[in-house]
C-alpha positions in Angstrom: 82.3 84.8 84.9 85.6 84.7 83.0 87.2 81.3 82.8 90.8 82.5 83.6 92.2 85.5 85.5 93.9 87.4 82.6 95.6 89.9 84.7 95.4 91.5 88.0 92.1 93.4 87.2 90.1 90.3 86.3 88.4 87.7 88.4 88.3 83.9 87.9 85.4 81.7 87.2 81.8 81.8 88.9 82.3 78.5 90.3 85.3 79.3 92.3 84.3 82.8 93.5 85.6 82.4 97.2 88.8 81.0 95.7 89.1 83.7 93.1 88.7 86.4 95.9 91.3 84.9 97.9 93.9 84.2 95.2 93.3 87.6 93.4 93.9 89.7 96.5 96.8 87.5 97.9 95.0 86.3 101.1 96.8 87.1 104.4 95.9 88.2 107.8 99.1 90.1 108.6 97.6 93.7 108.6 97.3 95.3 112.2 94.7 97.8 113.1 95.8 101.3 112.9 99.0 100.3 111.0 99.1 103.8 109.2 99.7 106.8 111.4 98.4 110.0 110.0 100.3 113.2 111.0 98.6 116.4 111.6 94.6 116.8 111.4 92.1 116.2 108.8 88.6 117.7 109.4 86.6 115.6 111.7 83.2 116.6 110.5 81.8 113.5 109.0 81.4 115.2 105.6 82.2 113.6 102.3 83.7 115.5 99.2 83.2 114.1 95.8 85.9 114.6 93.1 85.7 113.8 89.4 88.9 112.6 87.9 90.3 114.7 85.1 90.2 111.6 82.7 87.9 108.4 82.6 84.8 107.6 84.3 84.1 107.4 88.2 84.4 109.4 91.2 86.6 109.7 94.4 84.7 110.0 97.7 86.8 111.6 100.5 85.3 111.1 103.9 86.6 113.4 106.7 86.9 111.8 110.1 89.9 113.3 111.6 92.9 110.9 111.6 90.5 108.1 110.4 89.9 110.0 107.1 89.8 107.8 104.1 88.9 108.0 100.4 87.4 105.3 98.0 86.6 105.2 94.3 83.5 104.1 92.6 83.4 103.6 88.7 80.4 104.9 86.6 79.2 107.9 84.5 76.7 109.7 86.7 76.1 109.9 90.5 73.6 111.2 92.8 73.1 111.3 96.7 70.0 110.5 98.6 70.1 111.4 102.2 66.5 112.5 102.7 64.4 109.5 102.5 66.2 107.9 105.5 67.7 110.5 107.7 71.2 109.8 109.0 71.9 107.6 106.0 73.4 108.6 102.7 72.9 106.4 99.5 75.0 106.9 96.5 73.5 106.1 93.1 75.8 105.5 90.3 74.3 104.1 86.9 72.6 101.0 88.0 73.8 100.4 91.4 73.3 101.9 95.0 76.0 102.2 97.8 76.3 103.1 101.1 79.4 103.6 102.9 79.0 102.7 106.8 81.3 103.3 109.7 81.1 101.0 112.6 82.7 102.6 115.6 85.1 100.8 118.0 82.6 101.2 120.7 80.0 99.1 118.8 82.7 96.7 117.9 83.4 95.9 121.6 80.0 94.6 122.2 80.8 91.5 120.0 84.5 91.3 119.0 86.8 89.6 121.5 90.1 89.7 119.6 92.3 92.6 118.3 93.4 90.7 115.3 92.2 92.4 112.1 90.8 89.3 110.6 89.1 88.4 113.8 87.7 92.0 113.9 86.3 91.7 110.3 85.0 88.3 110.5 83.1 89.1 113.8 81.7 92.2 112.3 80.5 90.3 109.2 79.1 87.4 111.4 77.2 90.0 113.5 75.6 91.5 110.5 74.9 88.2 109.0 72.9 87.1 112.1 70.8 90.4 112.3 69.7 89.6 108.7 68.9 86.0 109.4 66.8 87.0 112.2 64.9 89.3 109.9 64.4 86.6 107.5 65.5 82.8 108.2 65.3 82.0 104.6 67.9 84.6 103.5 70.8 83.0 101.7 74.2 84.3 103.2 77.3 83.6 101.1 80.6 84.2 102.9 83.4 85.0 100.5 85.9 85.6 103.4 89.1 88.0 103.5 91.4 89.2 101.0 94.6 91.4 100.7 95.2 94.3 98.6 98.2 96.4 98.3 97.6 100.2 99.4 97.6 102.6 96.3 101.1 104.0 97.9 102.5 100.6 97.7 102.7 100.4 101.4 101.5 97.3 103.8 98.7 95.3 102.3 95.2 96.3 103.5 92.9 93.5 104.6 89.3 93.3 103.3 86.3 91.0 104.1 83.4 90.2 101.5 80.2 88.6 101.9 76.7 88.8 100.2 73.0 88.2 101.1 70.3 87.1 98.8 66.5 86.4 99.2 65.5 82.7 99.0 64.2 81.4 95.6 60.9 82.6 94.7 61.1 86.0 96.6 61.8 89.3 94.7 65.5 89.5 93.9 67.4 91.7 96.4 71.2 90.8 96.2 73.4 93.0 98.4 77.3 92.7 98.7 79.2 93.8 101.8 82.9 94.7 101.6 84.7 95.9 105.1 88.1 97.0 105.9 89.6 98.6 109.2 90.3 102.2 109.8 91.8 103.7 113.0 88.4 104.3 114.8 86.6 101.0 113.6 85.4 99.5 110.5 84.2 100.8 107.1 81.7 98.7 105.2 80.7 99.4 101.8 77.2 98.2 100.8 76.4 97.5 97.2 72.8 96.8 96.3 72.1 95.6 92.8 69.4 95.9 90.2 68.4 92.4 88.6 70.2 93.6 85.3 73.6 93.9 87.1 75.9 91.0 86.4 78.4 89.3 89.0 81.2 90.4 86.6 80.2 93.9 87.1 80.0 93.6 90.9 83.4 92.2 91.2 85.0 94.7 88.7 83.5 97.4 90.8 84.9 95.7 94.0 88.2 95.4 92.6 88.3 99.1 91.7 87.0 100.1 95.0 89.5 97.8 97.0 92.5 98.9 94.9 92.0 102.5 95.5 90.7 102.7 99.2 93.3 104.5 101.1 93.6 106.6 104.4 94.4 110.2 104.1 97.3 112.4 105.3 96.8 115.9 106.5 98.4 117.1 103.3 96.1 115.0 101.3 93.1 116.4 103.0 94.3 120.0 102.5 94.7 119.5 98.8 91.3 117.8 98.4 89.5 120.6 100.4 90.9 123.2 97.9 89.6 121.4 94.9 86.3 121.9 93.3 83.7 119.4 94.1 82.1 117.2 91.3 78.9 118.7 89.8 
């Protein structure tokens, strides 16, 4: 990893990842669930539309969930979907990483979340997932990198994210997965990043930085604009 944070797009040294994550994203727990009110209606069909920017690499993914609609950005040169091998789930393959964007509904959160504070919701959701994986394999290594804040793309109130990763124990086949979660009106969105052994930790954190800096809720006007645009080939 880099020895020094050179600017707001770079992370600190490998030995201080939890600290770097907090410093880089300006740790705070002041964000309130549903703090952005969306006027009008976006489609509520659960579909995702992919838009290729005019310049540079990467893709914007627009997820239509009514007034919980959101967009996110993943960098890379080529992408493909796979929603056939595991019905009900959609995996995104970009270069040498695989992603899955998962929505956890409020009703499901209520089973194990006892507080309405955003930090408590995200921490409880992460802990629930961590416990699930540990039950599957008690030797699994869980690293909790904790919460961090990012300014919304439009400059409005900061958005809270929560990051952790899981790894197989030494001696087992490598399978590292990062989980980055944030709140939307109807629950929690979790981005899962599955890595190939060739992917460096620098690459992972650069992708997470881009994802968190461009994650945003959508207004009805934005939805209308996106729906009229051609999808990425």
